[in-house]
TIKOLMI-247057 format. One record per atom (N, C-alpha, C): residue in three letters; x, y, z. Coordinates in steps of 0.1 Angstrom, whole numbers, plus 2048, in hexadecimal, padded with zeros to 3 digits. Example, Ala and Ser with C-alpha at 12.3 -4.5 7.8 and 13.67 -1.06 7.14 Angstrom:
BEGIN
ALA8847C784EALA87B7D384EALA8847DF84ESER8807EA847SER8897F5847SER88180084F
//
This chain:
BEGIN
META55173B41META5217EB42META4617FB4CLYSA40189B53LYSA3A18BB5FLYSA2E185B60LYSA25184B53LYSA19180B52LYSA1A171B4EMETA23169B51META2115BB4BMETA18153B53VALA13157B5EVALA07151B64VAL9FD158B64SER9F2152B63SER9E315AB60SER9DE15CB6FILE9D3168B6EILE9CB169B79ILE9C715CB7ELEU9C2153B78LEU9BC145B7CLEU9C513EB83MET9D213EB82MET9DE139B8AMET9DB13FB98SER9D714CB9BSER9D5150BA8SER9CD148BAELEU9C713FBABLEU9BC138BB3LEU9C612DBBAVAL9D112ABB6VAL9DA11EBBEVAL9DE126BCALEU9DE136BC9LEU9E313EBD5LEU9D913DBE0VAL9CD13DBDCVAL9BF13FBE5VAL9C1130BE9ILE9C0126BE3ILE9C4118BEAILE9CD117BF3SER9D811EBF0SER9E5119BF9SER9E3126C06LEU9DC12FC05LEU9DA13AC11LEU9D1131C18SER9C412AC15SER9BD124C1CSER9C4117C26ALA9CD112C1EALA9D6106C22ALA9DD10BC2ECYS9E3117C2CCYS9ED11CC36CYS9EA123C40GLY9DC127C3FGLY9D7131C49GLY9DC13EC4AGLN9D7146C51GLN9DA156C50GLN9E215CC58GLY9E9152C63GLY9F4158C6AGLY9FF160C66LYSA0016CC6BLYSA0D176C69LYSA19172C71THRA2316FC69THRA3016EC6FTHRA3A17AC6BGLUA4217BC75GLUA4B186C74GLUA57184C69ASNA5818AC5EASNA62189C57ASNA7018FC5BALAA76185C5DALAA8618AC65ALAA8D196C5CSERA8B195C50SERA9319FC48SERA8E1ACC4BTHRA831AFC4FTHRA7F1BEC4FTHRA851C4C57ASNA8B1BEC63ASNA931C6C6EASNAA11C3C6FASPAA51BEC66ASPAB41BEC64ASPAB91CAC5FTHRAC51CBC63THRACA1D9C5ATHRADC1D4C5AGLNAE31DBC51GLNAF11D9C4EGLNAF81E7C4CALAB041E8C4EALAB081F5C4CALAB101F3C3DASPB0C202C36ASPB13203C2AASPB22209C2BTHRB2A20CC21THRB38210C21THRB3821CC29SERB2C226C2ASERB2F230C31SERB2C230C3FGLYB26225C45GLYB23222C52GLYB12225C53ALAB0E227C4CALAAFF228C4BALAAF621CC4EALAAED219C55ALAAE620DC57ALAADC20EC4CLEUADC200C46LEUAD31FEC3BLEUAC81F3C3FTHRABF1F7C3BTHRAB21ECC40THRAB01E1C36LYSAB31D5C37LYSAB01CCC30LYSAA41C7C2EVALA9F1C6C21VALA8F1C0C1DVALA901B7C14SERA841B1C0FSERA851A6C06SERA791ABBFCLEUA7E1A9BF0LEUA741ACBE5LEUA7319FBDBGLYA6619ABD9GLYA66191BCEGLYA5D195BBFMETA65191BB8META62197BAAMETA6118CBA0VALA5B18DB94VALA5A185B89VALA6118EB7EPROA68186B74PROA7018BB69PROA67195B62TRPA671A3B62TRPA5E1ACB58TRPA661B7B56SERA651BFB4BSERA6E1CAB48SERA6B1D4B52ALAA611D7B56ALAA601E3B60ALAA671E0B6BPHEA641D1B75PHEA681CFB80PHEA781CFB7DGLUA801D0B73GLUA8D1D0B74GLUA931DBB78LEUA8B1E7B79LEUA8F1F4B81LEUA901F0B8EPHEA8D1E4B96PHEA921E3BA3PHEAA11DEBA1TYRAA61D8B99TYRAB11D1B98TYRABB1DDB93LEUAB51E8B8DLEUABD1F5B86LEUAC11FDB98ALAAB71FDB9EALAAB6203BA9ALAAC31FFBB3GLNAC11F1BB3GLNACC1EBBB9GLNADA1EBBB4GLUADC1ECBA9GLUAE71ECB9FGLUAF01FBBA3LYSAE7204BA4LYSAEC213BA1LYSAEA21ABAFGLYAE7210BB9GLYAEC216BC9GLYADE21FBCEILEAD521DBC4ILEAC9226BC9ILEAC2220BD4PHEAC0213BD7PHEABC20DBE3PHEAC6213BEEGLUAD3211BECGLUADA212BF6GLUADB220BFBLYSAD922ABF1LYSAD723ABF6LYSACA23ABFDASNABF234BFDASNAB4236C01ASNAB422FC0FGLYABF227C13GLYABD220C20GLYAB9211C1ELEUABC20DC12LEUAB61FFC11LEUAC01F4C0BASPABF1E5C12ASPAC61DAC0DASPABB1D2C09VALAB91D2BFBVALAAD1CABF6VALAB31BCBEFASPAAF1B1BF5ASPAB11A2BF2ASPAA61A3BE8ILEAAA1A2BD9ILEA9F1A1BCFILEA9D191BCCGLNA9318CBCDGLNA9117CBCEGLNA85179BBEGLUA8C175BB5GLUA85172BA9GLUA80167BA7PHEA71165BA2PHEA6B15ABA1PHEA63158B92SERA6514DB90SERA6214AB81SERA53149B7ESERA4A14CB8BSERA3C14EB89SERA37157B91THRA2B15CB8FTHRA23168B98THRA1F161BA6THRA1A153BA0THRA1314BBADTHRA20148BB6ASPA2B146BB2ASPA34141BBDASPA39151BC4ASNA38158BBCASNA3E166BC5ASNA3316BBCDSERA2616BBCASERA1C16DBD1SERA1B165BDEASNA1D158BDCASNA1B151BE6ASNA24153BF3ALAA31153BEFALAA3D158BF7ALAA38166BFEPHEA3416FBF7PHEA2F17CBFDPHEA26177C08VALA1A174C07VALA10171C0FVALA12168C19GLYA1D15FC18GLYA24156C1FGLYA2E15DC2AASNA2F16BC29ASNA36171C32ASNA48171C2EGLNA4A16AC22GLNA5A16CC1FGLNA5C173C19LEUA5517DC17LEUA5918CC0DLEUA54198C16ASPA5A1A2C15ASPA541B1C17ASPA4E1B6C0BPHEA541B5C01PHEA4B1BBBF4PHEA481B0BEACYSA401B5BE2CYSA3E1ABBD8CYSA361B0BCCTHRA3C1AEBC0THRA371B3BB2THRA2B1AABADTYRA221B4BA8TYRA151AABA1TYRA141B1B96ALAA0C1A7B8CALAA031AFB81ALA9F71B1B89SER9F11BEB86SER9E71C5B8FSER9DA1BCB93ALA9D81B5B8AALA9CB1AAB8AALA9CF19FB90GLU9DA199B92GLU9DE190B9AGLU9E0193BA9SER9DF19DBABSER9DE1A1BBESER9D019FBC5ILE9C719CBBBILE9BA19FBBFILE9B6191BC7ALA9BC186BC0ALA9B8178BC6ALA9BD177BD4PRO9CC178BD6PRO9D0179BE5PRO9C9183BEETYR9C618FBEATYR9C1196BF3TYR9B0193BF5SER9AB18EBEBSER99C189BF0SER99C17FBF8ALA9A8177BF9ALA9AC16CC02ALA9AD16FC0FGLY9B217DC14GLY9B7181C20GLY9C4184C1EALA9CB185C18ALA9D9189C18ALA9DA198C1CASP9E5198C24ASP9E71A9C2BASP9F21AFC23PHE9EF1B6C1DPHE9F71C1C13PHE9EE1CCC0ELYS9F91D5C09LYS9F41E2C03LYS9FA1E5BF6ILE9F51E8BECILE9FC1EABDEILEA021FCBE0VALA101FEBDFVALA1320ABE3VALA1B20FBD6LEUA1B20BBCCLEUA2120DBBFLEUA1D20BBB5LEUA1A212BABLEUA17211B9DLEUA2520FB94ALAA25202B8EALAA35201B88ALAA32204B7BASPA261FFB74ASPA25205B65ASPA16201B61LYSA15204B54LYSA09203B4ELYSA0A1FDB41SERA021F4B3FSERA041EEB30SERA001F8B27ASNA0A1F8B1CASNA06204B12ASNA071FEB03GLYA031F4B00GLYA061EDAF2GLYA0D1E3AF3CYSA111DCAFFCYSA191CEAFFCYSA111C3AFFGLUA031C4AFFGLU9F81BAAFCGLU9EE1BCAF6GLY9E81B2AF1GLY9DB1B6AE8GLY9D51ABAE0LEU9CD1AEAD5LEU9C61A6ACDLEU9CB1A5AC1VAL9D119DABBVAL9D8199AAEVAL9CF194AA6THR9CC196A99THR9C318FA90THR9C818CA85THR9C1186A7ATHR9C4184A6DTHR9BF190A66PRO9C6195A5APRO9C41A0A55PRO9B51A2A50ASP9AE199A4EASP9A1199A4BASP99719EA56ILE99819EA63ILE9931A3A6CILE9981B2A70LYS98D1B9A6BLYS9901C9A6CLYS9891D1A79SER97F1CBA7DSER9771CEA89SER9731C6A94ALA96F1CAA9CALA96D1C2AA9ALA95C1BBAA3THR9561BFA9CTHR9491B9A95THR94E1ADA8DASP95C1ACA88ASP9621A3A7DASP96219AA88LEU966197A95LEU96918EA99LEU95D184A9CLYS951188A9BLYS94717DA99LYS94516EA95GLY947167A9BGLY949156A98GLY958151A96LYS96015CA97LYS96F159A96LYS974151AA3THR98014CAA2THR985143AA9THR99114DAB0VAL99014FABFVAL998158AC5VAL9A0152AD0ALA9B1152ACFALA9B4149ADBALA9BB152AE5THR9B614FAF3THR9BC157AFFTHR9BE14DB0CGLN9C6153B15GLN9C314AB20GLN9B9150B2ATYR9B0144B2ETYR9A3147B32TYR9A614DB41SER9A0155B44SER9A015EB50SER9AE164B53SER9B3166B47SER9C1170B49SER9BC17FB47VAL9C7189B49VAL9C2197B47VAL9BF199B38ASP9C7191B31ASP9C0192B21ASP9B518EB1DHIS9B1186B24HIS9A0180B20HIS99B18AB24LEU99B191B31LEU99319DB33LEU9951A7B2BLEU9A11A9B24LEU9A11B3B18LEU9981B2B0ELEU99C1A5B0ALEU99019FAFFLEU9831A5B03LEU97B19FB0CLEU9701A1B11LEU96D1B1B11THR9771B9B17THR9731C7B17THR9711CCB09LEU9791C7AFFLEU9791CAAF0LEU96A1C7AECLEU9661BCAEFLEU9591B4AE9LEU94C1BFAF1GLN94E1C3AFDGLN9461CAB06GLN9431D7AFDGLU94F1DEAFDGLU94E1EBAF5GLU9491EAAE6ASN9461DFAE1ASN9411E0AD3ASN9321D9AD3GLY92E1D7ADEGLY91F1D0ADFGLY9201C2ADFMET92B1BAAE2MET92D1ABADDMET92E1A7AECTHR92E198AEDTHR930191AF8THR939185AF1ALA94017CAFCALA946171AFAALA93F164AF0ASP932168AF1ASP92A15EAE9ASP92B161ADAASP93016DAD8ASP93116FACBASP93E16AAC2ILE944165ACAILE952161AC6ILE956156ACAASN96014EAC5ASN964141ACCASN971140AD3ILE96F141AE1ILE97D143AE6ILE984134AE9VAL98F134AE5VAL998128AEAVAL9A112CAF4ASP9A0124AFFASP9A8125B0CASP9B511FB09MET9C0125B0AMET9CE11EB0BMET9D7129B0FTHR9E3126B14THR9ED12EB19THR9F0138B0EILE9F5142B15ILE9FA14FB0AILEA02149B01GLUA0B145B03GLUA18140AFCGLUA0D138AF1ALAA0712DAF4ALAA02122AEAALA9F812CAE1ALA9F3137AE8ALA9E8140AE0ALA9F1146AD5GLY9FA14EAD8GLYA03153ACEGLYA09149AC2ASNA0E13CAC8ASNA12134ABEASNA0712EAB5ALA9FA12EABAALA9F0128AB3ALA9ED134AA9PHE9ED13FAABPHE9E914DAA1PHE9F414AA96ILEA0114AA99ILEA0C14AA90ILEA0913EA87ALAA07132A8DALAA01126A86ALA9F6125A7CGLY9EF131A7CGLY9E1132A76GLY9D7129A7BGLN9D9125A89GLN9CC11BA8EGLN9C3124A95CYS9C3130A97CYS9B8138A9ACYS9B8145A92ASP9AD14DA94ASP9AB15BA8BASP9B3166A93ALA9B1165AA0ALA9B5170AA8ALA9BB16CAB6ALA9C3172ABDALA9C816EAC9ALA9CC17AAD4CYS9C617BAE1CYS9C7185AE7CYS9D517FAF0ILE9DF18AAF0ILE9EC182AF7ILE9F518FAFBTRPA0018DB02TRPA0A195B08TRPA16192B02ASPA2019BB02ASPA2C19AAFFASPA3318EB09PROA3D189B00PROA4318BAF3PROA3C184AE7TYRA3117EAEBTYRA27174AE2TYRA2017DAD7TYRA1C189ADFTYRA16194AD7TYRA1C198ACBSERA2919DACFSERA321A4AC4SERA3519AABALYSA3718DAC0LYSA39183AB7LYSA2D182AAAALAA23180AAFALAA1717EAA7ALAA1618BA9ELYSA18199AA3LYSA191A2A98LYSA231A2A8CASPA2F19DA93ASPA3A19CA86ASPA3A193A7ELYSA2C189A81LYSA2B17DA76LYSA1F182A70GLYA1C18FA70GLYA0D193A67GLYA03195A6FGLYA01193A7BGLY9F6197A83GLY9F11A6A82THR9E51A9A80THR9E31B5A80THR9DB1B9A8FVAL9E01C3A96VAL9DB1C8AA5VAL9D01CDAA2LEU9C21C8AA7LEU9B61CDAA9LEU9B11D5AB4TYR9B81D4AC1TYR9B61D8ACCTYR9C31D2AD5SER9C71DDADDSER9D41DEAE5SER9D21E5AF1THR9DA1E3AFBTHR9D91ECB08THR9DC1F7B06ALA9E21FFAFAALA9E420AAF6ALA9D7211AF4ASP9CF209AF2ASP9BE210AF1ASP9B9213AFEASN9BE20DB07ASN9BA211B19ASN9C520CB20PRO9D1215B24PRO9DA210B2BPRO9DA20FB39ASP9CB213B3EASP9C820EB4CASP9C5203B4FILE9C31FBB45ILE9BA1EBB4BILE9C51E3B50ILE9D11E3B4AILE9DB1D9B4DILE9E71DFB54SER9EC1DEB60SER9F71E4B67SER9FF1DDB70ASPA091DFB75ASPA121D9B7EASPA151E0B8BVALA131DAB95VALA171E2BA2VALA201DCBACLEUA221E3BB9LEUA2C1DBBC3LEUA211DBBCFALAA231D2BD4ALAA191CEBE2ALAA241D1BEEALAA201D7BF8ALAA291D5C05ALAA221CEC0FSERA261C5C1ASERA1F1BFC21SERA1A1C8C2BGLYA0E1C4C33GLYA081CBC3BGLYA111D2C47ASPA191C5C49ASPA261CBC56ASPA2D1D4C51META311D6C45META391DFC40META321EEC40VALA251EEC3BVALA201FBC3AVALA1F1FFC45GLUA1A1F6C4FGLUA141FCC5EGLUA211FEC68ASNA2A1F8C65ASNA371F6C6FASNA421FDC6AHISA44200C5DHISA50203C58HISA4F20EC4BPROA42216C4EPROA4121EC3FPROA4D225C3CASPA58229C40ASPA61231C3CASPA6A225C32VALA68219C36VALA6E20FC2CVALA6820EC1FVALA5A20DC21VALA5320FC14VALA5421AC0CGLUA54227C11GLUA57230C0BGLUA64233C04ALAA6F22AC0AALAA7B229C05ALAA7C221BF9META77216BF9META7220FBECMETA6C214BE4VALA6121BBE4VALA5A21FBDBVALA6222ABD3LYSA6B232BDBLYSA7323CBD8LYSA7D237BCFSERA8222CBD1SERA8C229BCASERA89221BBDTYRA7A21BBBCTYRA7621ABADTYRA77226BA4TYRA71230BAATYRA6F239B9FTYRA7B243B9FGLUA86242BA8GLUA91245BA2GLUA9923EB9AALAA98230B9AALAA9E22AB90ALAA9722CB83ALAA8A22FB80ALAA8722EB75ALAA8A23DB6FASPA8B248B7AASPA91253B75ASPAA1253B6ETYRAA924AB74TYRAB5247B71TYRAB5241B62TRPAAC235B5ETRPAA822FB50TRPAA523AB49ARGA9B243B4CARGA9824EB42ARGAA2256B3DGLUAAC258B47GLUAB8261B47GLUAC725CB41ASNAC524BB42ASNAD1245B3CASNACB23AB34GLYAC423BB29GLYABA230B23GLYAC3225B21ASPACC226B18ASPAD421DB12ASPADD213B1CGLUAE3219B25GLUAEB213B31GLUAE320BB39ALAAD6213B3DALAACE20EB47ALAAC5200B40SERAC1203B32SERABC1F7B2CSERAC51EBB29GLUACE1EDB26GLUADC1E5B26GLUAD81DBB30PHEADB1E3B3DPHEADD1DCB4BPHEAD21D3B4AMETAC81D9B4AMETABB1D1B4FMETAB61C7B45ALAAB91C9B36ALAAB81BDB2EALAABE1B2B34GLYACC1B2B36GLYAD31ABB3BGLYACC1A4B46LYSAC71A8B4FLYSAC11A4B5DLYSAB419BB58LEUAAD1A0B4ELEUAA0199B49LEUAA618CB3FGLYAB118CB39GLYAB6181B32GLYAB4183B22VALAB0190B1FVALAAD193B0FVALAB519BB0DASPAB619DAFBASPAC01A9AF7ASPABB1B8AFBLYSAC31C1AFBLYSABC1D1AFBLYSAB11D2AF3ASPAB11CFAE6ASPAA71D1ADCASPA9A1CCAE0GLUA9A1C1AE5GLUA8C1BBAE8GLUA891C3AF7PHEA941C4AFDPHEA8C1CEB0DPHEA891D8B09ASPA901E2B01ASPA891EEAFCASPA7A1EBAF6SERA781E3AEDSERA6B1E1AE9SERA611DEAF4GLUA671D3AFCGLUA5B1D1B07GLUA591DFB10ILEA641E3B14ILEA611EDB1EILEA591FDB16ALAA591FBB08ALAA54205B01ALAA44205B01GLYA411F7B02GLYA311F5B05GLYA2D1F6B12LEUA321FDB1BLEUA2E202B2ALEUA2F210B2AILEA26213B35ILEA2A221B38ILEA32221B47ILEA3A226B49ILEA40228B57ILEA3D234B5EPROA34234B66PROA3023DB6DPROA39246B77ASPA3A254B78ASPA41259B84ASPA38259B8EPROA39260B9BPROA3325EBA8PROA24267BA5LYSA25271B9ELYSA1A27BB99LYSA0E272B94THRA1226BB87THRA0C263B80THRA06256B88ALAA0E252B91ALAA08244B97ALA9FE248BA4LEU9FF255BABLEU9F325ABB2LEU9E925FBA9GLU9EA263B9EGLU9DC264B97GLU9D6256B95ALA9DD24BB91ALA9D6240B93ALA9D223BB9FPHE9D623FBACPHE9D223CBB4PHE9C7244BBBTHR9C424DBB4THR9BA257BB8THR9AC253BB4PRO9A2251BBBPRO99424FBBCPRO98D255BADALA98724ABA5ALA981250B98ALA977245B95ASP96C247B8BASP96323EB88ASP96723CB79ASP974239B77ASP977236B69ASP98422DB6BTYR98A228B60TYR998220B5ETYR9A1226B64SER9A2236B66SER9AF23AB68SER9AF239B78TYR9A8232B7ETYR9A9234B8FTYR9AE221B8ETRP9B721FB95TRP9BA211B96TRP9B120AB9EGLY9AB20EBA6GLY9A0208BAFGLY995204BA8TYR99220EB9DTYR98620AB95TYR98A1FFB8DTHR9921FEB84THR9981F5B7CTHR99A1E8B83GLN99F1E6B8FGLN9A11DAB95GLN9931D4B98ASN9891DDBA0ASN97B1D8B9FASN9731D3B97THR9781D9B87THR9751D3B7ETHR97A1C4B7AVAL9841C3B7EVAL98C1B7B7FVAL9861ACB87GLU9841B2B93GLU97F1ACB9FGLU9731A3B9ALYS96A1ABB93LYS95C1A8B91LYS95E19BB84PHE96819FB7CPHE969195B74PHE96F184B77MET978187B83MET97B17BB89MET973173B8FASN96717CB97ASN95C173B9DASN95516EB93GLU953171B86GLU94916FB7DGLU951160B78MET95E160B76MET965157B70MET96614CB7BGLY96414DB88GLY965143B92GLY975142B98VAL97A14CB92VAL98814EB98VAL98C14EBA8ILE983156BACILE97F15CBB9ILE97215CBC0ASP96F15BBCBASP962159BCFASP962162BDCALA96316FBDAALA965178BE6ALA963185BDFASP95A190BE5ASP95A19BBE1ASP9601A5BE9VAL96C1ACBE0VAL9751B6BEAVAL9731C3BE2ASP9761CEBE9ASP9791D8BE2ASP9891DCBE0CYS98C1DDBD3CYS99A1DCBD2CYS9A11ECBD4SER9951F4BD8SER99D202BDASER9A5201BE6ASP99D1F8BF1ASP9A51F6BFEASP9B31EFBFDMET9B91EABF2MET9C51E6BF0MET9D11F3BF0ILE9CB200BEBILE9D3208BE9ILE9D920FBF5ASP9E5215BF7ASP9EA21CC01ASP9F1227BF8ALA9ED22FBF5ALA9F023DBEDALA9FA247BF4SER9FB243BFFSERA0524FC07SERA10251C04PHEA19246C00PHEA28246BFBPHEA2824BBEFVALA21249BE3VALA1F250BD5VALA1C25EBD7GLUA11261BE2GLUA0D26DBE4GLUA1A277BE9LYSA21272BF2LYSA2A27ABF8LYSA3827EBEFLEUA3B273BE7LEUA46275BDCLEUA3E280BD0ALAA32280BCEALAA2C288BC4ALAA2E294BCBSERA2E298BD7SERA2C2A5BDBSERA392ADBDEGLUA452A4BDCGLUA522A8BDCGLUA582B0BD2
//
C-alpha cells in the first residue's frame, strides 16, 4: 500500500538529490501530443504513483475516458515504494507524483522544485493505535511496550496522543520495527500496543485489538496529495488544471457508481472489492471546495501547511532532515480554487 516506506526512507531521497545535483532537464513527455479518435490533440504527461485506494481514482479517470475528455493522455507509472516514485519525480522523469503528505517534506527541503496542487484524501480511521483490552486510556500506556515504525507518520500519531495527555515518549517503551512487523508482533502478543496503518491495523483489530486512538480522532494529521513539477505549474498550468479536474471528476464517478467503480479499482489494486471498500471507507475523499479549505491558511490542523510544518519540526527533531522550510510555500491552491468556484 501507499505507506510501505516511512518518512525515514525519504532520507535516501535527500542523499540521492545531493548525488545527482539540482540540474533541471526537460521532461520530453510534457510537450508531446497525440490525437484522439475525434481528432482533438491530447497532451501526453506522466504520473508516478504507489498502490493506494484513493490513488486508484487516477486509473478510474483513465478507464472512463475522463483524462481524454479533459485533453490528457496520461502515462501512469506505478512504483512499489514512495522513495522510488519520488526519486523518479525529482529526477525529472515524471510530470506528476503522488505523495503521502509528510513524505513530500524531505525532497522539498533538499531543493526539489514542485508544488502540491491537489488534496487526494485524508486518513479518517484507517490507521491508529491498537492495544490490549486492559489499556483503556492514554495514561494506561505508562510503562507499556508500543511497537511502531520509528520516524513514520504513525510514530508522529503516537507522540501526538501522548502530548495531548501530558505524556512523552519517555513514559512508554517504544519498539522500532516496520509497520507490518509491528502489526504481527501485536497479534502474536509480543507487545502491549502498536501504532500502525492498514491493512495491518484492520488485521490487529480483527484479532481482538482495542482502538485507543486513530486518525478518525484527527483526520487532518495524515493525508495524501498530488505534486506537479515546477515546470508544469509554471509553463503548463492548463495541463495541471486538467489533471486536478480529472481526479475530482473520477471521485464523483465513484460516488455515483460505487459498486462498478470499486470493483474496477479493487482489481487494479490487487484486492477483492470488500477489502477495497473497507480501505477507502477509512478515508475522506474531498471535493475541490474541501480541498480549498485545507489549503486556506489557519493556525490549526485544518490547514495543510500548518500540519506539515508540525511534521517538519518533528522530522528535524528526529534527524530525518536538516533544513528549516515553510511547508506553506509548497502549496499552489489556484487549481482547486478555480474548480471550487465553478
